[in-house]
Steps between C-alpha positions, in 0.01 A plus 500: 500500500329770300635347182368145590156642605474681166587182307231312682238765404599487143466120485145520658388769263626294198307198618189694547541646157541161344188376680292788365629417141381135541145614590472740210584204247170320567234565225147563617258235398303747292801550280563137403501478106177365348483165331683478164300587196520212243504584130277265296407434154131526417249531213166684476220250426295554192199316362578296189298559191273213411673258260187317408343601168468251217655158448523269202414141537320208356171300564588174663296196633475462867497124473720297263660163499817371343406145405744222442531138432534267802733254320818507298451466121530641145251738378327386175208744477417843618134604445495863608668834443525825696167680509289190445182461711475148659236311686554288804644165423590611144819322372796739497790273411609133489808291563607192305268232630713192396705469823191532703308248289782252542498546872122433506547179300777386716284562825204307341727193410640498849146510641396211280796291618436589859135413479590156342738424787232587750247275325762200505574575859134513600426167319797343669389611838143357437640152405726486804219597728309198380803273543562648855142417583560143405834522699713407198725811556647672794371847626847644413453413135160677502639805663769523246251510217301760685808725511551458134136606443538807712820602329320464169224728617749768611667475156169563328442804727842639429484456116140638485630814674783520233235481237294778653818718519592430130153593399522820701834576338342443158231764587776755580625481153221749411495853638153638544371834622398511854254783460343726227755760405730670250844375409752772595826307468639202302827354609519172309536386147440172316802279514622651830569272790346640829547392863230456754390830636659705226277800409333433168191713439358785719127565506343800666144565595365797313200563731707662783730768357723766666729774404872455590729798530855574630525795741815664635565390850480842652157547332390145589552594872210735460256236374288278710273204427178653372654805355279611207624517144338569150619263221487575127612326196784674316313465177185677659625723779160661537339181606577431863386250758550495875733275700653470839837373612484132588861414566838686528811295468692499831842500332661778287655396167868544536548625145203736444437602862133441448232290665230308305137608570211297395155694459174316517276616221133570540299314232752541210345508143599249243762732331701485819650175368794323665832651398365837381696802612328739742565820693408507865418847656514558878161637613570628852778697669754274630606501865721801558852420592833664580837365405800537751850340498493161677784632721249714677322207644550389854353172595398473876294195631421406148348831411656741249558853624670825379651796668310835429673828550311774676590808281430748789672314784770340287438167687409154381219263597402155398195421296358163388433459125327243279710366209360333208814403312871517488752449219834521705539872429173663566189425713139583413316658790122512496429635845695684785675762296338806350633709204738767637623292793881491534622152543855405616659274245833399665616419849163393628639253744710768696219752565277533811157650538514877556871522381600834351618463132633735242408470135807576282449697187622229283215258624268382229200702445 
């Protein structure tokens, strides 16, 4: 009996001991590990130096027209060369007129024949009306003659239209200037067969001139319509005139990575002739911008944002930015980031506001 009682006490003590061990295994809430610190790649934003300085270009006309013949033909005469000054309606070139003259003669002959047919039909109708009044013919005979007369009238109208068209085509055999200007390009020669609409001679108006330059795309992003420039001839660099940006090409040239910029000139003197080489100087500080990798941009609700690292708390927060251009690798930021801000450049879709981060030593500086 004593042995059995002792065994029972040992079992109870062991159970109590096991129960105590189970309670000690619970970790107090205050000792739960903190959220995992995420390592991120980042870069320190720095303001880019202005790339705008001086650019070579040429004086170009704002308005020009590539004139062409409206009909097919062989060129027999060209009356102008590049650089010639022409007046409105001046003859520029001419096509062989023989085919057009023959078409006019044919149309006139056809008109004469149709007119004669109409005269005969009209006279016949007049006679039959008299006979019908005397009841010598039936009304059906008179109606048949009337129909012949109406058909003859329609034929005259059709042939007269053909003659008008032939005369118009004959006039198109000569190419004339549409306005006063200067010949800037000649694309035809005597003996050449040209088609309708093929560019033949280009005329420019010299009264409205502008400077045309090619600007690298990163620098063009800092320009705006109306940005001031000073423009000087390469031959006389000390003589400068003012101008403002009138147009910036919306597309970047795939080969040169530049954009064409047109600068309206303020009352250019006579020596700023079309085609002369100029140098354009930027006259104002361009809009400051910062370049960051495009992988740093997070699009939310159609608005670009970036993660900014708090250097003291080692946490991240979202900040909206303004972007003026992208090239697939970098983005130009004009507002939202200040020099010295540390921007996360990778893994932007896996972060949350206030998340703790760690900046590895190998991160880009």
